[in-house]
C-alpha positions in Angstrom: -26.2 15.2 -22.9 -24.7 11.9 -23.7 -26.0 11.7 -27.2 -24.8 15.0 -28.1 -21.2 14.6 -26.7 -21.2 11.1 -28.6 -22.1 12.5 -31.7 -19.9 15.5 -31.8 -17.2 14.7 -34.6 -13.3 14.3 -33.9 -12.0 17.8 -35.2 -9.2 18.0 -37.3 -7.5 21.0 -38.5 -8.5 21.6 -42.1 -8.1 24.6 -44.1 -12.3 25.5 -43.3 -11.9 24.9 -39.5 -8.6 26.5 -38.8 -9.9 29.9 -39.2 -13.1 29.6 -37.3 -12.2 27.0 -34.8 -8.2 28.2 -34.0 -9.2 28.8 -30.3 -12.5 27.8 -29.0 -13.8 25.8 -25.9 -15.0 23.0 -28.2 -11.6 21.7 -28.3 -11.6 21.0 -24.5 -14.0 17.8 -25.1 -11.7 16.4 -27.8 -9.2 14.3 -25.4 -9.5 13.8 -21.7 -6.0 15.5 -21.1 -7.1 18.7 -22.5 -10.5 19.1 -20.6 -9.0 17.9 -17.3 -5.3 20.0 -17.8 -7.3 22.8 -18.6 -9.2 22.7 -15.3 -6.3 21.8 -13.4 -4.3 24.7 -14.6 -7.6 26.9 -13.8 -7.7 25.5 -10.4 -4.3 26.0 -10.0 -4.1 29.7 -10.4 -7.7 29.8 -8.3 -6.3 28.3 -5.1 -3.1 30.0 -5.2 -4.7 33.5 -5.6 -7.1 32.9 -2.7 -4.4 31.6 -0.5 -1.9 34.3 -1.5 -4.5 37.0 -0.7 -5.4 35.2 2.8 -1.8 35.2 3.5 -1.1 38.7 2.8 -4.1 39.6 4.5 -3.3 37.9 7.7 0.7 39.4 7.8 -0.8 42.9 6.2 -4.2 43.4 7.6 -4.1 47.1 7.1 -3.4 46.8 3.5 -5.9 44.0 2.4 -9.0 42.2 3.9 -10.3 38.8 2.9 -13.6 37.3 4.1 -12.9 34.4 6.6 -14.3 30.8 6.5 -15.8 29.2 9.3 -13.1 26.3 8.8 -9.5 27.1 9.1 -7.9 28.4 5.8 -5.2 26.3 5.9 -7.2 23.0 6.1 -9.0 24.2 3.2 -5.6 25.1 1.3 -4.3 21.7 1.8 -7.4 20.1 0.7 -8.0 22.0 -2.5 -4.3 21.6 -3.4 -4.2 18.0 -2.7 -7.8 16.7 -3.7 -8.9 19.2 -6.3 -5.9 21.0 -8.0 -3.5 18.2 -8.6 -5.9 15.5 -8.8 -7.5 17.2 -11.9 -4.3 16.5 -13.6 -4.1 13.1 -12.3 -7.5 12.2 -14.1 -6.3 13.9 -17.3 -3.3 12.1 -17.4 -4.6 8.4 -16.4 -7.9 8.6 -18.4 -5.5 9.2 -21.6 -2.8 6.7 -20.9 -4.9 3.8 -19.2 -6.4 2.6 -22.5 -3.1 2.9 -24.3 -1.1 1.1 -21.4 -3.6 -2.0 -21.9 -4.6 -1.7 -25.7 -7.9 -0.9 -25.2 -10.2 1.6 -26.8 -10.0 5.5 -26.0 -12.7 6.5 -23.3 -15.8 8.2 -24.8 -16.1 12.0 -24.1 -19.6 11.5 -22.6 -17.9 9.6 -20.0 -15.1 11.9 -19.1 -16.7 15.4 -19.4 -18.6 14.7 -16.0 -15.3 14.1 -14.0 -14.0 17.6 -15.3 -17.5 19.3 -14.3 -17.2 17.8 -10.9 -13.7 18.8 -10.5 -14.0 22.2 -11.5 -17.5 23.0 -10.0 -16.3 21.4 -6.7 -13.2 23.9 -6.4 -15.0 27.0 -7.4 -17.8 26.0 -4.8 -15.0 25.2 -2.2 -13.2 28.4 -2.9 -16.8 30.4 -2.2 -16.9 28.5 0.8 -13.4 29.7 1.9 -14.5 33.4 1.3 -17.3 32.9 3.8 -20.3 31.1 1.9 -20.3 28.3 4.5 -23.3 26.2 2.5 -20.8 26.3 -0.7 -18.3 23.8 1.2 -20.7 21.1 1.4 -21.9 21.9 -2.3 -18.2 21.8 -3.3 -17.5 18.6 -1.3 -20.3 16.9 -3.2 -19.4 17.9 -6.4 -15.8 16.8 -6.0 -17.1 13.5 -4.6 -19.1 13.1 -8.1 -16.1 13.9 -10.1 -13.7 11.6 -8.1 -16.4 8.9 -8.3 -17.1 9.3 -12.1 -13.2 9.4 -12.7 -12.7 6.2 -10.5 -15.5 4.4 -12.1 -13.9 4.9 -15.6 -10.3 3.9 -14.4 -11.6 1.1 -12.7 -14.1 -0.1 -15.7 -10.6 0.0 -18.0 -8.8 -1.8 -15.6 -11.2 -4.8 -15.2 -11.7 -5.0 -18.9 -8.0 -5.5 -19.7 -6.9 -9.3 -19.8 -3.6 -9.0 -18.4 -2.1 -6.9 -15.2 -0.5 -3.5 -15.9 1.0 -2.9 -12.4 1.7 0.5 -12.8 -2.0 1.4 -13.6 -3.3 -0.8 -10.6 -0.7 1.2 -8.6 -2.0 4.5 -9.7 -5.7 3.2 -9.0 -5.3 2.2 -5.5 -3.6 5.6 -4.8 -6.7 7.1 -6.3 -9.1 5.0 -4.2 -7.0 6.3 -1.3 -7.8 9.8 -2.6 -11.2 9.3 -2.3 -11.1 8.0 1.2 -9.2 11.2 2.1 -12.0 13.4 0.3 -14.6 11.4 2.6 -12.4 12.1 5.5 -13.1 15.8 4.9 -16.8 15.0 4.5 -16.6 13.3 7.9 -15.2 16.9 9.4 -17.7 18.9 8.0 -20.3 16.7 9.3 -18.7 16.2 13.0 -16.4 19.1 13.4 -13.8 16.9 14.4 -10.2 18.2 13.4 -9.0 14.4 13.7 -10.6 13.8 10.2 -8.9 16.4 8.7 -5.7 15.6 9.7 -6.0 12.0 8.5 -7.3 13.1 5.1 -4.2 15.4 4.7 -1.9 12.7 5.8 -3.6 10.2 3.1 -3.6 13.0 0.5 0.3 13.5 0.9 1.4 9.6 1.5 -1.4 7.6 0.0 -2.3 9.6 -3.0 0.1 12.2 -4.3 3.1 10.6 -3.6 2.4 7.0 -5.0 1.0 8.6 -8.0 4.1 10.9 -8.9 6.6 8.0 -8.1 4.6 5.2 -10.2 4.5 7.7 -13.4 8.0 8.4 -12.8 8.9 4.6 -12.3 7.3 3.8 -15.8 7.8 7.0 -17.9 11.0 8.5 -17.2 13.3 5.5 -18.0 11.1 5.5 -21.2 11.2 9.0 -21.7 14.9 8.8 -21.3 15.3 5.6 -23.5 13.7 7.3 -26.6 16.2 10.3 -26.7 19.6 9.1 -25.2 21.7 6.8 -27.1 22.6 3.6 -25.3 20.4 4.3 -22.3 19.0 1.4 -20.5 15.7 1.6 -19.0 15.5 0.2 -15.3 12.1 -0.4 -13.9 12.1 -3.3 -11.4 8.7 -3.9 -9.8 10.5 -4.1 -6.7 11.0 -0.7 -6.5 7.5 0.2 -6.8 6.7 -2.3 -4.2 9.2 -0.9 -1.9 8.0 2.7 -2.4 4.4 1.5 -1.3 5.7 -0.1 1.8 7.5 2.7 3.0 5.1 5.5 1.9 2.3 3.3 3.8 4.7 3.1 6.7 5.3 6.7 6.9 1.5 7.2 6.6 1.0 4.9 9.9 3.6 6.7 11.9 2.2 10.1 11.0 -1.2 8.9 12.2 -0.2 7.4 15.1 2.1 10.9 16.1 5.2 8.8 16.1 7.0 11.5 14.7 10.1 10.7 16.5 10.4 7.5 14.6 9.8 8.4 11.1 13.6 8.3 10.5 13.1 4.2 10.7 11.2 4.7 7.3 12.7 8.1 6.1 16.2 7.3 5.9 15.4 3.9 3.8 13.2 5.9 1.5 16.2 8.4 1.1 18.6 5.6 0.2 16.0 4.3 -2.4 15.4 7.3 -4.0 19.2 8.1 -4.3 19.8 4.4 -5.6 17.1 5.0 -8.1 17.9 8.2 -9.2 21.5 6.9 -10.0 20.0 4.1 -12.1 17.9 6.2 -13.8 20.2 9.2 -14.4 21.2 9.6 -18.1 24.7 9.3 -18.5 24.5 11.4 -21.6 23.1 14.8 -21.6 19.7 14.9 -23.0 17.3 17.7 -24.2 15.9 20.1 -21.9 12.2 18.6 -21.6 14.1 15.2 -20.2 16.4 17.0 -18.1 13.7 18.8 -15.9 12.1 15.5 -15.4 15.1 14.4 -13.5 16.0 17.3 -11.8 12.5 17.8 -10.1 12.9 14.3 -9.1 15.9 15.4 -7.2 13.4 16.6 -4.7 12.4 13.5 -3.8 16.0 12.4 -1.8 15.8 16.1 -0.6 12.4 15.7 0.8 13.3 12.6 2.8 16.6 13.9 4.0 14.7 16.7 5.7 12.1 14.5 6.7 14.6 12.2 8.6 16.5 15.4 10.1 13.1 16.6 11.4 12.4 13.1 12.7 15.9 13.1 14.7 15.7 16.6 15.8 12.2 15.6 17.6 13.9 12.4 19.0 16.4 14.6 20.6 14.5 17.9 21.4 10.7 16.9 21.1 10.1 19.6 18.8 9.4 20.5 15.2 12.7 22.5 14.2 11.9 22.5 10.4 8.2 23.2 10.7 6.4 22.3 7.5 9.8 22.5 5.5 10.0 18.8 4.6 6.3 18.7 3.6 6.8 21.8 1.1 9.9 20.6 -0.2 7.7 17.4 -1.4 4.7 19.6 -2.3 6.5 22.5 -4.0 9.8 21.0 -4.7 9.0 17.6 -6.3 5.3 17.9 -6.9 5.3 21.4 -8.4 8.6 21.0 -10.6 7.5 17.5 -12.0 4.2 19.0 -12.8 5.5 21.6 -14.8 7.8 19.1 -16.6 5.4 16.5 -17.4 2.1 18.6 -18.3 5.0 20.6 -20.9 5.8 17.3 -22.4 2.2 15.8 -22.4 1.0 19.2 -24.0 3.4 19.5 -26.4 3.4 15.9 -27.6 -0.4 15.6 -27.8 -0.7 18.9 -29.7 1.7 18.0 -32.2 4.6 20.3 -31.1 8.1 20.0 -30.8 9.1 17.9 -27.4 11.0 21.1 -26.3 11.1 23.2 -23.3 9.8 26.5 -24.4 10.7 29.7 -22.6 7.9 30.1 -20.6 8.1 26.7 -19.3 11.7 27.4 -18.2 10.6 30.2 -16.5 8.0 28.1 -14.6 10.5 25.4 -13.7 13.3 27.7 -12.3 10.8 29.8 -10.8 9.5 26.9 -8.9 12.7 25.9 -7.5 13.0 29.5 -6.1 9.6 29.4 -4.6 10.3 26.1 -3.1 13.6 27.4 -1.6 11.6 30.3 -0.2 9.0 28.3 1.3 11.3 26.0 3.0 13.3 29.0 4.3 10.3 30.7 5.7 10.1 28.0 8.3 13.4 29.4 9.9 12.5 32.9 9.1 12.1 35.6 12.0 9.0 36.9 10.0 7.5 33.4 8.7 4.2 34.7 7.6 5.7 37.7 5.2 7.8 34.5 3.6 4.7 32.9 3.0 2.8 35.2 1.5 5.8 35.9 -0.9 6.2 32.4 -1.5 2.6 32.2 -2.6 2.8 35.3 -4.7 5.8 34.2 -6.4 4.1 30.7 -7.4 1.3 32.7 -9.3 4.1 34.8 -10.8 6.0 31.9 -12.2 3.2 29.8 -13.5 0.8 32.4 -14.7 2.5 32.8 -18.1 2.9 29.1 -18.3 -0.6 28.5 -17.6 -1.8 31.0 -20.1 0.2 29.4 -22.8 -0.7 25.8 -22.2 -4.3 26.8 -21.5 -4.6 28.2 -25.2 -3.1 25.1 -26.7 -6.0 23.3 -25.0 -8.3 25.6 -26.6 -7.2 25.2 -30.0 -6.4 22.2 -32.5 -3.5 20.3 -33.0 -0.6 22.2 -35.1 0.1 18.9 -37.3 -3.8 18.5 -38.1 -4.3 15.1 -36.4 -6.9 14.4 -34.0 -6.6 14.8 -30.5 
């Protein structure tokens, strides 16, 4: 397998190959982002299709029946989204940019293909487990651990080959290590049945993995992108900001694990102030192209999220109740993570396929639609019929992302339009 992958020629678009290879699975192995973004996009639709079906069946059982898993479906939904869907995109991005950030050779395809096999196979099996085939949960978990392990080994290998220190790379690597720890927590849950392990895993995924990776990439890349297209823009990327993000994220995580919800505002209010300061420094004073604007608009969910977390904590301090429910968490998951995912994946996909760095109409549809879905999901917590709104928001997620996923999926299956490799 290794020799076959290693000997595959680097494909370029020539007159002889353009017609025969315009759309082919062979192109997925050309670059890490192609394979992992294709898998992430597929995982995204599969995961949300199952979740939407389960929510519809829970609200309107007379219309739809869905097989039930032995494990609570809400926990499976959290695991799949945090540890299989979004990390597929993470590995695709990081396996592509780590060598570039450090001036090292690109990672060989025989090394990164197993990462994709583990991540896709792991989720496919996990969803079979969600539909009632209990042994598939174990198979899916083992495949996910294999994919994560292979990916972390490649990233760590690159880090230790560097002579200096690229702190953004180290920040992402540490977050991905915490992510592996979260996967192991779910393994402990399957082995022991203790819901405490699920709780730890979910919180680790949110504040140890996803938030640090998103904000690290924003810290490094967003000012760089703005500086390339906005005249006179001055990039602001102090390392103390990245350190402060980590400190506050870990403090929030510790308080969550200690169930000290009444005191989360102590760290969430500083995170709110920090987010507003960062956005003020990063925001271009001149209007940029749409593909740049959506990055910063998506990042606006960062202060919105921690304003809601702070309000939730203060209300809990006074009323001893989660008045806002899961609204703050989904402002983060759908608002921030969903918006920035569409913006970043669109940018990387266009740039690495030789296309113009511009928002396609389907990308605009996905990005605007995600804003609507985020508001729907947040509002569901205050609705008189929350399950109905949860189901509708899940369907909305599928509706707005499906055309965008189909478009970018076709791009990953096709050669670059400029004939260059990659």
